[in-house]
BAFI-3210 file (N, C-alpha, C; in Angstrom, 3 decimals, decimal comma, padded with zeros to 6 digits):
// residues 197
n [1|2|3|4|5|6|7|8|9|10|11|12|13|14|15|16|17|18|19|20|21|22|23|24|25|26|27|28|29|30|31|32|33|34|35|36|37|38|39|40|41|42|43|44|45|46|47|48|49|50|51|52|53|54|55|56|57|58|59|60|61|62|63|64|65|66|67|68|69|70|71|72|73|74|75|76|77|78|79|80|81|82|83|84|85|86|87|88|89|90|91|92|93|94|95|96|97|98|99|100|101|102|103|104|105|106|107|108|109|110|111|112|113|114|115|116|117|118|119|120|121|122|123|124|125|126|127|128|129|130|131|132|133|134|135|136|137|138|139|140|141|142|143|144|145|146|147|148|149|150|151|152|153|154|155|156|157|158|159|160|161|162|163|164|165|166|167|168|169|170|171|172|173|174|175|176|177|178|179|180|181|182|183|184|185|186|187|188|189|190|191|192|193|194|195|196|197]
n.u [001,499|003,183|000,687|000,348|002,921|001,923|-000,299|000,443|002,427|000,703|-001,259|000,465|001,271|-001,077|-001,464|001,089|000,560|-001,990|-000,850|001,271|-000,376|-001,895|000,528|000,966|-001,213|-001,298|001,065|001,260|001,530|002,075|000,092|000,214|000,671|000,695|001,937|000,795|002,200|001,040|002,356|001,028|000,948|-001,223|-001,652|-001,821|-000,148|003,397|004,479|006,514|005,777|003,037|000,830|000,922|-000,378|-000,020|-000,383|-000,616|-001,242|-002,362|-002,708|-003,722|-002,898|-002,573|-003,206|-003,967|-003,567|-001,573|000,687|001,649|002,054|003,905|004,689|007,176|008,337|010,979|011,852|011,064|013,378|013,769|014,762|014,044|011,035|007,943|006,309|003,301|000,286|-000,628|001,549|005,216|005,478|003,845|001,622|000,042|-002,078|-002,383|-003,536|-006,246|-006,674|-007,205|-007,833|-007,753|-005,674|-005,706|-003,494|-002,315|-000,158|000,639|002,155|004,376|006,358|009,850|011,474|012,263|013,072|014,381|013,388|013,609|011,575|011,078|010,905|008,324|008,841|007,745|006,875|006,188|004,962|004,460|003,252|001,472|003,156|005,720|009,285|010,675|011,025|009,557|009,731|008,966|008,622|006,761|005,114|007,538|007,725|009,032|010,839|009,876|008,882|009,464|007,573|008,457|006,974|006,131|006,719|004,628|002,251|002,199|001,840|-001,222|-002,518|-005,573|-005,195|-006,462|-005,067|-003,770|-006,351|-007,599|-005,722|-005,852|-008,613|-009,218|-007,126|-008,644|-011,090|-011,120|-011,071|-013,310|-015,236|-014,851|-015,402|-018,016|-019,643|-019,040|-020,776|-022,915|-023,670|-023,637|-025,564|-028,187|-028,195|-028,877|-031,517|-032,924|-033,104|-034,216|-036,650|-037,593|-037,999|-040,058|-042,411]
n.v [-009,540|-007,147|-005,423|-005,099|-003,596|-001,590|-000,728|-000,014|001,883|003,771|004,104|005,098|006,984|008,837|008,676|009,981|012,267|013,242|013,511|015,775|017,191|017,755|018,265|020,846|022,433|022,190|023,742|025,986|029,319|031,795|033,844|032,498|030,930|027,130|024,586|021,210|018,716|015,685|012,977|010,655|007,835|006,279|003,908|000,515|-001,330|-000,949|-000,894|-001,474|000,338|001,056|003,160|005,290|007,076|009,965|011,628|014,798|016,524|018,732|020,791|023,500|024,483|026,390|029,250|031,866|033,094|031,307|031,926|033,030|029,920|026,743|023,745|021,863|019,109|016,811|014,610|012,984|010,998|011,326|009,379|007,626|007,620|008,651|011,075|011,911|013,237|015,867|018,421|018,499|020,884|023,159|026,262|028,122|031,006|031,530|030,297|030,169|029,796|026,825|025,250|023,296|022,036|019,564|017,789|016,311|014,408|012,083|009,461|007,247|004,042|003,345|001,655|-000,668|-001,552|-001,434|001,007|004,192|006,436|009,818|012,846|015,578|019,726|021,595|025,427|028,694|031,402|032,827|034,460|037,490|039,844|038,461|038,141|036,077|032,888|029,831|027,060|023,637|019,653|017,132|014,206|011,493|007,912|006,148|003,162|001,469|-001,302|-001,390|-003,269|-005,489|-006,078|-008,219|-010,313|-009,000|-009,489|-012,996|-012,853|-011,039|-011,357|-012,493|-015,091|-016,186|-017,574|-019,638|-021,156|-021,487|-023,423|-025,188|-026,381|-027,083|-029,320|-030,783|-031,398|-033,684|-036,129|-036,194|-035,798|-038,139|-040,249|-039,676|-039,439|-042,269|-043,664|-042,256|-043,297|-046,121|-045,853|-045,394|-047,569|-049,214|-048,832|-048,413|-051,067|-052,358|-050,864|-052,454|-054,880|-054,474|-054,307]
n.w [018,425|017,540|017,411|019,911|020,834|020,056|020,386|023,452|022,889|021,927|024,619|026,243|025,169|025,475|028,037|028,981|027,927|029,234|032,129|031,630|030,624|032,988|034,844|033,805|034,928|037,053|037,780|036,671|037,059|035,882|033,361|030,724|027,352|027,041|025,018|024,327|022,623|020,863|019,415|016,763|015,187|013,060|011,718|012,463|011,736|009,551|006,283|004,354|000,968|001,288|002,602|005,178|008,207|009,562|012,207|014,433|017,216|018,689|021,789|023,851|026,731|028,803|029,869|028,175|024,472|022,043|019,889|016,423|016,021|015,107|013,631|013,425|011,320|010,632|010,967|009,064|006,439|003,853|002,169|003,554|003,218|001,159|001,158|000,519|001,154|002,673|004,875|005,935|007,438|009,721|009,796|012,126|013,267|015,352|018,163|020,453|024,303|025,979|023,676|020,751|017,601|015,004|012,774|009,720|008,210|004,905|004,493|003,100|003,257|002,215|002,435|003,911|007,488|010,857|011,652|013,395|015,159|015,533|017,835|016,612|015,704|018,347|018,289|019,215|020,880|023,335|024,568|023,900|024,193|024,502|023,039|022,210|020,711|021,886|022,632|021,805|022,262|020,502|021,437|021,440|019,061|018,930|017,993|015,175|013,656|010,034|007,567|005,596|002,449|000,868|002,985|004,452|002,671|003,162|005,605|006,656|003,860|002,047|001,405|-001,547|-003,659|-002,948|-001,536|-003,594|-005,679|-003,515|-003,478|-006,616|-005,890|-004,058|-005,445|-006,927|-004,759|-004,082|-005,854|-007,794|-006,426|-005,243|-007,956|-008,557|-006,864|-007,461|-009,362|-008,850|-007,406|-008,856|-010,767|-009,118|-008,323|-010,416|-010,481|-008,066|-008,831|-011,056|-010,023|-008,428|-010,168]
ca.u [002,742|003,944|-000,399|000,446|003,428|001,255|-001,494|001,176|002,772|-000,956|-001,449|001,557|001,418|-002,083|-001,150|001,917|-000,079|-002,905|-000,021|001,463|-001,811|-002,806|001,332|000,776|-002,207|-000,544|002,501|000,621|001,684|001,625|-000,614|000,705|000,397|001,585|001,001|000,935|002,041|001,259|002,065|000,530|001,296|-002,439|-001,845|-001,588|000,951|004,052|004,792|007,153|005,406|001,921|000,654|000,397|-001,123|001,061|-001,181|000,044|-002,007|-001,382|-003,484|-003,253|-003,359|-002,763|-004,020|-003,039|-003,733|-000,523|000,751|002,791|002,131|005,082|004,913|008,577|008,782|012,121|011,696|010,914|013,749|013,555|015,558|013,465|009,563|007,860|005,379|002,141|-000,074|000,325|002,934|005,704|005,741|002,764|001,621|-000,848|-001,491|-003,138|-004,225|-006,746|-006,595|-007,670|-008,220|-006,387|-005,709|-004,809|-002,616|-002,248|000,903|000,592|003,849|004,681|008,056|010,352|012,839|011,858|013,540|013,742|013,784|013,296|010,335|012,034|009,683|008,610|009,578|006,592|007,170|005,038|005,087|003,405|001,636|001,351|004,344|006,559|009,953|011,365|010,066|008,913|010,206|008,732|008,909|005,839|005,558|008,041|007,137|010,351|011,078|008,062|009,627|009,052|007,959|008,446|005,432|006,627|006,366|003,285|001,347|002,436|001,145|-002,448|-003,516|-006,397|-004,787|-006,859|-004,427|-003,710|-007,227|-008,158|-005,550|-006,534|-009,653|-008,811|-006,615|-009,307|-012,045|-011,195|-010,954|-014,309|-016,352|-015,127|-016,346|-019,609|-020,037|-019,037|-021,937|-024,169|-023,930|-024,758|-027,562|-028,966|-028,493|-029,489|-032,359|-033,630|-033,095|-034,944|-038,156|-038,229|-038,355|-041,457|-043,255]
ca.v [-008,783|-005,518|-005,113|-005,213|-002,890|000,112|000,147|000,060|003,004|004,460|003,836|005,551|008,246|009,403|009,118|011,405|013,361|013,563|014,140|016,885|018,434|018,010|019,034|022,357|022,910|023,181|024,568|027,710|030,771|033,324|033,910|032,696|029,759|026,479|023,649|019,994|018,165|014,184|012,573|009,634|006,609|005,604|002,687|-000,892|-002,136|-000,123|-001,620|-001,306|000,830|000,935|004,420|005,474|008,667|010,176|012,275|015,573|016,930|020,119|021,287|024,657|023,997|027,770|030,341|032,745|032,229|030,821|033,255|031,976|028,113|026,553|022,559|021,137|017,020|016,263|013,004|011,556|011,673|011,509|008,369|006,071|008,113|009,739|012,338|011,845|014,502|017,165|019,327|018,703|021,854|023,903|027,129|028,729|032,165|031,297|029,037|030,084|029,059|025,815|024,439|022,366|021,666|018,748|018,485|014,620|013,618|010,535|009,445|005,806|003,710|003,334|000,635|-002,141|-001,671|-000,453|002,754|005,372|007,621|011,202|013,751|017,160|020,383|022,345|026,436|029,316|032,348|032,194|035,830|038,674|040,068|037,710|037,953|035,130|031,986|029,127|025,911|022,502|018,810|016,322|012,506|010,403|007,233|004,754|002,034|001,388|-001,851|-001,481|-004,306|-005,551|-006,347|-009,535|-011,027|-008,971|-010,326|-013,911|-013,312|-011,019|-012,025|-013,656|-016,183|-016,264|-018,547|-020,990|-021,851|-021,877|-024,079|-026,247|-026,529|-027,945|-030,502|-031,623|-031,880|-034,963|-037,199|-035,519|-035,810|-039,434|-040,855|-039,110|-040,204|-044,315|-043,871|-042,224|-044,335|-047,381|-045,685|-044,985|-048,819|-049,955|-047,893|-049,268|-053,052|-052,138|-050,446|-053,811|-056,288|-054,226|-053,859]
ca.w [019,266|017,153|017,472|021,454|021,165|019,415|021,295|024,408|022,892|022,381|025,859|027,363|024,848|026,020|029,662|028,749|027,667|030,274|032,855|031,395|030,963|034,863|035,640|033,293|035,152|038,291|037,555|035,832|038,090|034,709|032,168|028,890|026,162|026,612|024,158|024,493|021,374|020,878|017,282|016,567|013,620|013,157|011,382|013,663|011,140|009,019|005,474|003,321|000,137|001,829|002,937|006,723|008,601|011,028|013,482|015,340|017,884|019,677|022,680|024,555|028,208|029,096|029,748|027,199|023,139|021,756|018,473|015,418|016,275|013,777|013,793|012,359|011,651|009,916|011,538|008,063|005,840|001,492|002,221|003,877|003,376|000,359|001,519|-000,232|001,650|004,141|004,961|007,425|008,392|009,575|010,565|012,871|013,557|017,145|019,077|021,861|024,761|026,231|022,076|020,294|016,540|014,311|011,866|009,317|007,170|004,753|003,708|002,017|003,610|000,693|002,834|005,611|008,246|012,168|012,380|014,843|014,948|016,977|017,744|015,626|017,308|018,032|018,214|019,378|020,818|024,840|024,842|023,168|024,442|024,297|022,116|021,600|020,768|023,440|021,476|023,101|021,066|020,174|022,030|020,590|019,038|019,059|016,918|015,038|012,591|008,482|007,405|003,980|001,656|000,698|004,447|005,300|002,384|003,935|007,193|006,893|002,756|002,396|000,337|-002,423|-005,147|-002,122|-001,509|-005,052|-006,058|-002,459|-004,319|-007,278|-005,643|-003,515|-006,090|-007,566|-004,291|-003,545|-007,072|-008,264|-004,831|-005,254|-008,923|-008,056|-005,970|-008,093|-010,618|-008,270|-007,134|-010,643|-011,118|-008,038|-008,116|-011,645|-010,509|-007,581|-009,555|-012,293|-009,223|-007,800|-011,255]
c.u [003,340|002,379|-000,402|001,235|003,098|000,149|-000,409|001,538|001,523|-001,017|-000,815|001,480|000,362|-001,477|-000,157|001,136|-001,033|-001,771|000,884|000,460|-001,713|-001,235|001,307|-000,186|-001,816|000,179|002,381|000,683|001,337|000,839|000,078|000,270|001,113|000,777|001,817|000,819|001,976|000,977|002,089|000,344|-000,148|-002,832|-001,022|000,352|002,223|004,373|005,597|006,237|003,584|001,744|000,348|000,041|-000,395|000,013|-000,847|-001,503|-002,137|-002,584|-002,831|-004,019|-003,499|-003,364|-004,478|-003,702|-001,943|-000,324|001,614|002,649|002,782|005,069|005,712|008,553|010,169|012,557|011,500|011,815|013,498|014,340|014,938|011,505|009,303|006,364|004,309|001,306|-000,246|001,725|003,430|006,335|004,079|002,615|000,371|-000,841|-001,883|-003,798|-004,667|-006,404|-007,794|-008,777|-007,486|-006,353|-004,891|-004,540|-001,865|-000,734|000,180|001,779|003,537|006,510|008,269|011,334|011,974|012,946|013,036|014,010|012,927|012,690|010,989|010,171|009,913|009,132|008,090|007,741|006,100|005,185|003,548|003,039|002,099|002,621|005,412|007,977|010,914|010,177|010,290|008,745|009,828|009,181|007,597|006,599|006,337|007,323|007,981|010,742|010,005|009,125|008,709|008,829|007,695|007,411|005,208|006,461|004,902|001,922|000,783|001,938|-000,288|-003,248|-004,960|-006,527|-005,256|-006,307|-004,626|-005,015|-007,872|-007,784|-005,848|-007,953|-010,125|-008,041|-007,256|-010,648|-012,171|-010,865|-012,332|-015,541|-016,308|-015,624|-017,990|-020,203|-020,202|-020,716|-023,075|-024,688|-024,722|-025,542|-028,241|-029,339|-029,089|-031,109|-033,246|-033,876|-034,041|-036,906|-038,608|-038,967|-039,578|-042,767|-043,772]
c.v [-007,278|-005,022|-004,628|-003,456|-000,920|000,048|000,536|001,287|004,144|005,184|005,356|006,784|009,219|009,540|010,043|012,436|014,053|014,287|015,296|017,732|019,219|018,777|021,060|023,112|023,835|023,847|026,011|028,659|031,537|032,805|033,624|031,087|028,670|024,896|022,412|019,268|016,539|014,423|010,732|008,764|006,472|004,081|001,519|-001,208|-001,057|-000,821|-000,931|-000,943|001,002|002,238|004,625|006,925|008,832|011,483|013,446|016,506|017,980|020,791|022,393|024,794|025,612|028,707|031,587|032,069|031,810|031,504|032,359|030,849|027,660|024,810|022,126|019,802|017,102|014,791|011,294|011,583|011,015|009,893|007,130|006,600|008,817|010,261|012,213|012,659|014,551|017,561|018,718|019,599|022,799|025,043|027,508|029,661|032,221|030,501|029,709|029,378|027,822|024,786|024,205|022,138|020,087|018,348|016,489|014,609|011,975|010,304|007,397|005,280|003,424|002,207|-000,241|-002,278|-001,048|000,599|003,740|006,513|008,837|011,733|015,153|018,112|020,985|024,060|027,597|030,375|032,232|032,974|036,509|039,756|039,723|037,875|037,189|033,846|030,220|027,681|024,360|021,238|017,726|015,451|012,356|008,665|005,557|004,564|001,207|000,217|-001,242|-002,581|-004,676|-006,379|-007,883|-010,334|-009,902|-009,187|-012,195|-014,387|-012,963|-011,289|-012,482|-015,539|-016,914|-017,397|-019,803|-021,721|-022,301|-023,336|-025,563|-027,343|-027,355|-028,826|-031,534|-032,249|-033,354|-036,180|-036,968|-036,140|-036,930|-040,307|-040,833|-039,556|-041,576|-044,488|-042,885|-042,437|-045,655|-047,567|-045,420|-046,420|-049,700|-050,116|-048,811|-050,786|-052,957|-051,877|-051,789|-054,794|-055,766|-054,407|-055,965]
c.w [018,836|017,699|019,173|021,706|020,598|020,323|022,672|024,143|023,102|023,597|026,676|026,774|025,775|027,648|029,596|028,952|028,801|031,650|032,559|031,189|032,469|035,076|034,792|034,144|036,592|038,537|037,143|036,133|037,137|034,262|031,193|028,526|026,832|026,049|024,391|023,685|021,391|019,160|017,322|015,243|013,981|012,608|012,509|013,070|010,185|008,032|004,618|001,932|000,068|002,936|004,168|007,028|009,917|011,848|014,014|016,086|019,087|020,338|023,753|025,641|028,736|029,351|029,178|025,182|022,839|019,876|017,946|015,609|014,788|013,916|012,511|012,217|010,265|009,824|010,490|006,573|004,806|001,575|002,116|004,018|002,072|000,568|000,335|-000,456|002,520|003,499|006,105|008,326|008,333|010,238|011,125|013,282|014,602|017,400|019,716|023,104|025,187|024,998|021,736|018,695|016,239|013,292|011,148|008,018|006,045|004,122|003,402|002,814|002,214|001,220|003,673|005,974|009,364|011,758|013,272|014,739|016,114|016,860|016,755|017,146|016,652|018,890|017,909|020,479|022,408|024,700|024,384|022,828|024,906|022,818|022,183|021,623|022,264|022,587|022,274|022,025|021,521|021,160|020,890|020,415|019,426|018,295|016,159|013,185|010,656|007,707|005,534|003,640|001,314|002,087|005,276|004,385|002,866|004,811|006,840|005,134|003,410|001,846|-000,979|-003,493|-004,060|-001,827|-002,643|-005,676|-004,571|-003,051|-005,048|-007,054|-004,906|-004,202|-006,625|-006,709|-003,658|-004,687|-008,021|-007,079|-005,554|-006,645|-009,388|-007,534|-006,779|-008,821|-010,179|-007,317|-007,852|-010,893|-010,167|-007,849|-009,270|-011,221|-009,791|-008,291|-010,204|-011,635|-008,855|-009,345|-011,568]
res [n|t|f|q|q|v|a|m|c|k|i|s|s|a|l|v|l|l|l|m|m|v|m|s|c|m|a|d|t|e|e|r|a|q|i|v|a|l|k|t|i|l|n|n|l|v|v|k|g|k|d|i|t|v|q|y|d|l|y|n|v|g|s|k|a|a|r|n|l|q|l|e|e|e|g|f|p|s|d|y|f|e|l|k|a|g|l|l|r|a|r|w|a|s|l|p|a|g|a|n|v|s|h|s|v|v|l|t|p|l|q|s|v|m|f|n|v|s|q|a|t|v|r|y|r|a|s|e|d|s|r|g|f|t|v|g|q|t|s|g|f|g|e|v|v|i|y|d|t|a|a|y|d|r|q|f|s|a|h|a|t|e|w|l|t|f|g|l|m|s|l|p|s|i|a|i|p|m|a|l|w|y|k|s|h|r|k|y|a|a|l|a|t|r|k|l|d]
***
């Protein structure tokens, strides 16, 4: 169920990105940069205490280079997530027309809750002579269930301890009849060889 939600979210994000790129190409009448930003959680499941990777893909679908490109993520508060690797604020001096750039962060969820993953903010100068910043948002991911570690292990672990216990408890019911059969087999095999002599 969760895998289907993640897959549908990734597909819908990709379709939104494609639609935005097509619309921006059709509507672009002036020469300027236009950034399309996609935010993706690369993990299938989000589990308390296990690292997740969030990737940001920024595409310049405009006809000019974007200047002073900034990505700011404020959707992962320190009460809920610990930053393990990467930066929640990234900057690039320039992104040429038709180019893209990716940025990733690794976070660890600290609580098991239903969490709303919101959009990150993207700021850039659309052309060399623009005075202000153009502000946009990445695609949103929506609500994500952060599973408890015990529930995750119960459902997805190899259950080695349970299988070992099962094997040890099954061993007497297999070993005792086999030992009795082997004992009687040896006894009757010895009698058969005596009769032949």
